[in-house]
Kinemage of the C-alpha trace (Angstrom):
@kinemage 1
@onewidth
@group {chain A} dominant
@subgroup {mainchain}
@vectorlist {calphas} color= white
{ca thr a 1} P -18.434 1.078 40.066
{ca glu a 2} L -16.201 4.010 39.251
{ca val a 3} L -13.362 1.721 38.185
{ca ala a 4} L -15.606 -0.218 35.815
{ca arg a 5} L -17.055 2.950 34.313
{ca gly a 6} L -13.537 4.327 33.883
{ca arg a 7} L -12.386 1.216 32.062
{ca trp a 8} L -15.489 1.242 29.875
{ca ala a 9} L -14.905 4.875 28.945
{ca glu a 10} L -11.258 4.132 28.206
{ca ser a 11} L -12.288 1.235 25.964
{ca leu a 12} L -14.734 3.420 24.055
{ca asp a 13} L -12.058 6.057 23.557
{ca gly a 14} L -9.668 3.419 22.226
{ca ile a 15} L -12.254 1.976 19.840
{ca gly a 16} L -13.125 5.472 18.677
{ca val a 17} L -9.594 5.905 17.302
{ca phe a 18} L -10.241 3.183 14.719
{ca val a 19} L -13.517 4.624 13.409
{ca thr a 20} L -12.340 8.157 12.659
{ca trp a 21} L -12.366 9.252 9.020
{ca ser a 22} L -8.573 9.297 8.844
{ca ala a 23} L -8.268 5.787 10.304
{ca leu a 24} L -10.975 4.370 8.023
{ca ala a 25} L -9.361 5.983 4.972
{ca phe a 26} L -5.980 4.566 5.955
{ca tyr a 27} L -7.274 1.029 6.401
{ca leu a 28} L -9.222 1.289 3.128
{ca glu a 29} L -5.961 2.177 1.393
{ca ile a 30} L -4.302 -0.831 2.994
{ca leu a 31} L -7.147 -3.070 1.816
{ca ile a 32} L -6.868 -1.840 -1.777
{ca ile a 33} L -3.086 -2.104 -2.019
{ca gly a 34} L -3.289 -5.459 -0.230
{ca met a 35} L -5.599 -6.701 -2.974
{ca gly a 36} L -3.150 -5.417 -5.553
{ca val a 37} L -0.246 -7.193 -3.893
{ca gly a 38} L -2.337 -10.370 -3.688
{ca val a 39} L -2.727 -10.277 -7.463
{ca val a 40} L 1.056 -10.235 -7.796
{ca glu a 41} L 2.161 -12.609 -5.057
{ca gln a 42} L -0.472 -15.275 -5.669
{ca leu a 43} L -0.830 -15.196 -9.460
{ca leu a 44} L 2.423 -13.957 -10.980
{ca phe a 45} L 4.086 -17.360 -11.232
{ca leu a 46} L 1.074 -18.671 -13.145
{ca tyr a 47} L 1.486 -15.866 -15.652
{ca val a 48} L 5.251 -16.370 -15.947
{ca ile a 49} L 4.977 -20.114 -16.593
{ca gly a 50} L 1.623 -20.075 -18.390
{ca val a 51} L -1.936 -20.985 -17.481
{ca lys a 52} L -4.784 -22.487 -19.493
{ca leu a 53} L -7.700 -20.076 -19.869
{ca glu a 54} L -11.394 -20.837 -20.061
{ca asp a 55} L -11.333 -20.793 -23.875
{ca gly a 56} L -8.551 -23.392 -23.928
{ca ser a 57} L -5.737 -21.028 -24.926
{ca ile a 58} L -2.491 -20.713 -22.958
{ca asp a 59} L -1.852 -17.332 -21.365
{ca gly a 60} L 1.665 -16.740 -20.115
{ca leu a 61} L 5.259 -15.886 -20.820
{ca gly a 62} L 6.711 -19.369 -21.112
{ca gly a 63} L 9.101 -19.030 -18.184
{ca asn a 64} L 10.260 -21.804 -15.884
{ca ala a 65} L 10.593 -22.644 -12.209
{ca ser a 66} L 14.207 -21.460 -12.055
{ca leu a 67} L 13.169 -18.011 -13.225
{ca cys a 68} L 10.413 -17.916 -10.602
{ca gly a 69} L 12.923 -18.765 -7.892
{ca thr a 70} L 15.297 -16.062 -9.109
{ca met a 71} L 12.442 -13.561 -9.025
{ca val a 72} L 11.916 -14.255 -5.335
{ca leu a 73} L 15.642 -13.811 -4.701
{ca val a 74} L 15.620 -10.419 -6.429
{ca thr a 75} L 12.639 -9.173 -4.426
{ca val a 76} L 14.316 -10.127 -1.143
{ca ile a 77} L 17.683 -8.625 -2.093
{ca phe a 78} L 16.133 -5.234 -2.791
{ca glu a 79} L 13.971 -5.353 0.342
{ca ile a 80} L 16.949 -5.599 2.687
{ca pro a 81} L 18.566 -2.168 2.133
{ca leu a 82} L 15.202 -0.419 1.993
{ca phe a 83} L 14.158 -1.869 5.319
{ca gln a 84} L 17.583 -0.957 6.695
{ca trp a 85} L 17.160 2.693 5.671
{ca ala a 86} L 13.401 2.789 6.134
{ca his a 87} L 13.420 5.161 9.112
{ca glu a 88} L 15.696 7.631 7.340
{ca ile a 89} L 13.461 7.551 4.263
{ca leu a 90} L 10.404 7.964 6.460
{ca arg a 91} L 11.875 11.036 8.130
{ca leu a 92} L 12.800 12.452 4.733
{ca ile a 93} L 9.519 12.093 2.824
{ca gly a 94} L 6.997 11.147 5.531
{ca his a 95} L 4.253 8.513 5.607
{ca gly a 96} L 2.398 9.987 2.662
{ca gly a 97} L 5.516 10.212 0.539
{ca cys a 98} L 6.398 6.581 1.227
{ca leu a 99} L 2.912 5.478 0.223
{ca leu a 100} L 3.059 7.531 -2.980
{ca val a 101} L 6.380 5.953 -3.976
{ca ala a 102} L 5.014 2.485 -3.191
{ca tyr a 103} L 1.855 3.037 -5.252
{ca phe a 104} L 3.745 4.424 -8.232
{ca cys a 105} L 6.304 1.608 -8.181
{ca tyr a 106} L 3.476 -0.928 -8.034
{ca phe a 107} L 1.854 0.667 -11.069
{ca val a 108} L 5.111 0.594 -13.059
{ca arg a 109} L 5.786 -2.968 -11.967
{ca val a 110} L 2.481 -4.553 -12.969
{ca trp a 111} L 2.095 -2.495 -16.137
{ca gly a 112} L 5.587 -3.657 -17.078
{ca tyr a 113} L 4.459 -7.267 -16.758
{ca thr a 114} L 1.982 -6.714 -19.576
{ca met a 115} L 4.708 -5.386 -21.886
{ca leu a 116} L 6.796 -8.569 -21.678
{ca thr a 117} L 6.813 -11.348 -24.251
{ca pro a 118} L 8.145 -14.921 -24.163
{ca glu a 119} L 11.329 -13.570 -25.772
{ca thr a 120} L 11.799 -10.882 -23.099
{ca val a 121} L 10.497 -12.788 -20.079
{ca asn a 122} L 13.853 -12.622 -18.259
{ca arg a 123} L 13.520 -8.840 -18.069
{ca ile a 124} L 10.902 -9.389 -15.410
{ca leu a 125} L 13.823 -9.507 -12.950
{ca phe a 126} L 14.290 -5.753 -13.394
{ca leu a 127} L 10.628 -5.201 -12.570
{ca glu a 128} L 10.872 -7.405 -9.493
{ca ala a 129} L 13.516 -5.061 -8.096
{ca leu a 130} L 10.650 -2.583 -7.591
{ca his a 131} L 9.155 -4.910 -5.005
{ca gly a 132} L 11.526 -3.450 -2.435
{ca phe a 133} L 9.994 -0.014 -2.916
{ca thr a 134} L 6.466 -1.374 -3.175
{ca phe a 135} L 6.560 -3.447 -0.003
{ca ala a 136} L 9.323 -2.072 2.228
{ca leu a 137} L 8.268 1.582 2.029
{ca leu a 138} L 4.572 0.712 2.208
{ca trp a 139} L 4.941 -1.574 5.206
{ca asn a 140} L 7.263 0.625 7.215
{ca ala a 141} L 5.035 3.680 6.686
{ca ser a 142} L 1.889 1.704 7.504
{ca val a 143} L 3.264 0.153 10.697
{ca glu a 144} L 4.552 3.515 11.913
{ca tyr a 145} L 1.288 5.292 11.065
{ca ala a 146} L -0.750 2.658 12.915
{ca arg a 147} L 1.589 3.005 15.901
{ca gln a 148} L 1.176 6.766 16.043
{ca met a 149} L -2.566 6.571 15.540
{ca ala a 150} L -3.365 4.133 18.366
{ca pro a 151} L -3.206 4.813 22.131
{ca pro a 152} L -0.514 2.889 24.071
{ca lys a 153} L -2.914 0.198 25.293
{ca trp a 154} L -4.254 -0.360 21.766
{ca gln a 155} L -0.944 -0.829 19.937
{ca ser a 156} L -1.361 -4.591 19.505
{ca thr a 157} L -4.885 -4.119 18.203
{ca ala a 158} L -3.745 -1.545 15.646
{ca gln a 159} L -0.972 -3.789 14.323
{ca ser a 160} L -3.202 -6.878 14.298
{ca leu a 161} L -5.854 -4.982 12.354
{ca leu a 162} L -3.227 -3.784 9.884
{ca asn a 163} L -1.896 -7.313 9.334
{ca thr a 164} L -5.377 -8.795 9.001
{ca ile a 165} L -6.563 -6.240 6.460
{ca tyr a 166} L -3.378 -6.407 4.374
{ca tyr a 167} L -2.358 -10.054 4.449
{ca ser a 168} L -5.645 -11.868 5.007
{ca leu a 169} L -8.505 -9.776 3.679
{ca gly a 170} L -6.650 -7.758 1.051
{ca ala a 171} L -4.394 -10.457 -0.369
{ca gly a 172} L -7.210 -13.012 -0.210
{ca leu a 173} L -9.714 -10.857 -2.074
{ca gly a 174} L -7.049 -9.833 -4.579
{ca ala a 175} L -6.231 -13.446 -5.373
{ca leu a 176} L -9.926 -14.335 -5.589
{ca phe a 177} L -11.060 -11.554 -7.917
{ca gly a 178} L -7.757 -11.442 -9.770
{ca gly a 179} L -7.922 -15.161 -10.437
{ca trp a 180} L -11.426 -14.812 -11.848
{ca val a 181} L -10.379 -11.978 -14.154
{ca met a 182} L -7.270 -13.885 -15.240
{ca gln a 183} L -9.271 -17.010 -15.993
{ca his a 184} L -11.870 -15.189 -18.097
{ca tyr a 185} L -9.990 -12.266 -19.637
{ca gly a 186} L -6.298 -13.039 -19.299
{ca ala a 187} L -3.394 -11.809 -17.220
{ca ile a 188} L -2.814 -8.637 -19.236
{ca val a 189} L -6.313 -7.370 -18.475
{ca met a 190} L -5.921 -8.370 -14.843
{ca tyr a 191} L -2.584 -6.626 -14.310
{ca arg a 192} L -3.486 -3.501 -16.258
{ca gly a 193} L -6.741 -3.242 -14.347
{ca ser a 194} L -4.938 -3.690 -11.034
{ca gly a 195} L -2.331 -1.126 -12.032
{ca ala a 196} L -5.015 1.358 -13.056
{ca ile a 197} L -6.764 1.017 -9.701
{ca ile a 198} L -3.569 1.635 -7.749
{ca phe a 199} L -2.699 4.583 -10.001
{ca val a 200} L -6.083 6.121 -9.172
{ca leu a 201} L -5.271 5.560 -5.498
{ca phe a 202} L -1.928 7.298 -6.104
{ca val a 203} L -3.663 10.326 -7.631
{ca ile a 204} L -6.252 10.535 -4.845
{ca arg a 205} L -3.579 10.459 -2.155
{ca ala a 206} L -1.425 13.009 -3.977
{ca val a 207} L -4.382 15.388 -4.324
{ca ala a 208} L -5.436 14.848 -0.709
{ca met a 209} L -1.911 15.547 0.537
{ca thr a 210} L -1.649 18.702 -1.562
{ca val a 211} L -5.022 20.007 -0.387
{ca gly a 212} L -4.172 19.141 3.211
{ca arg a 213} L -0.874 21.020 3.073
{ca cys a 214} L -2.539 24.081 1.532
{ca trp a 215} L -5.238 23.976 4.192
{ca asn a 216} L -2.698 23.665 7.004
{ca arg a 217} L -0.596 26.480 5.570
{ca arg a 218} L -3.655 28.730 5.332
{ca ala a 219} L -4.702 27.885 8.888
{ca arg a 220} L -1.187 28.561 10.149
{ca asn a 221} L -1.116 31.930 8.377
{ca asn a 222} L -4.481 32.840 9.908
{ca val a 223} L -3.189 31.968 13.380
{ca glu a 224} L -0.059 34.048 12.850
{ca ala a 225} L -2.103 36.972 11.557
{ca ala a 226} L -4.483 36.761 14.540
{ca ser a 227} L -1.524 36.613 16.952
{ca glu a 228} L 0.064 39.649 15.317
{ca tyr a 229} L -3.222 41.575 15.486
{ca thr a 230} L -3.587 40.715 19.172
{ca ser a 231} L -0.054 41.902 19.881
{ca leu a 232} L -0.664 45.213 18.106
{ca ala a 233} L -3.994 45.704 19.873
{ca ser a 234} L -2.462 45.170 23.303
{ca ala a 235} L 0.503 47.466 22.627
């Protein structure tokens, strides 16, 4: 029937939104940063306290459970104001800008982990303050981008897909592969490798945004020039 065909066409149009190049690139970014966050959230306490490696040595900073609890407190404290001002920040620097800040802060954060020693382990609290920028800006920009990308009837699907890719697939794979690297090569290799990957993602996004802005500016100039030519020709 016409109603059934209309609904089928509407469903295909909705699905098509999620398989465009821009949507696939966005969700790939979310998967990669989700893996990076999984390396931190699932394995950091092991590194802080210390874990026995495959060769029998102990890899860690010699911290304690109280320090781990304080780390969580610091991350939450710095999340609150950033979530409170998230919309203002989003309007100021846009989705891409928020993602760039989040990626760079992640890189600084995990690379900083590898510079700590058992004598300076408490300084990890300063690095944990970056979690607010890493998560709050990333999540607010991602949720808003998914909302704008999806049609009204597909909003729940867009947000569910975002949550699944970030929290389940990304964090799960990050913990899995990160744990293997940590067990065989140590936490420093794991965190520096994770930081390097996210820094590459930062560079790719920065280049893509710059090229996109130049392209849009050129296209806008061409449109203005064509409009001016048309006006002169009709005068």
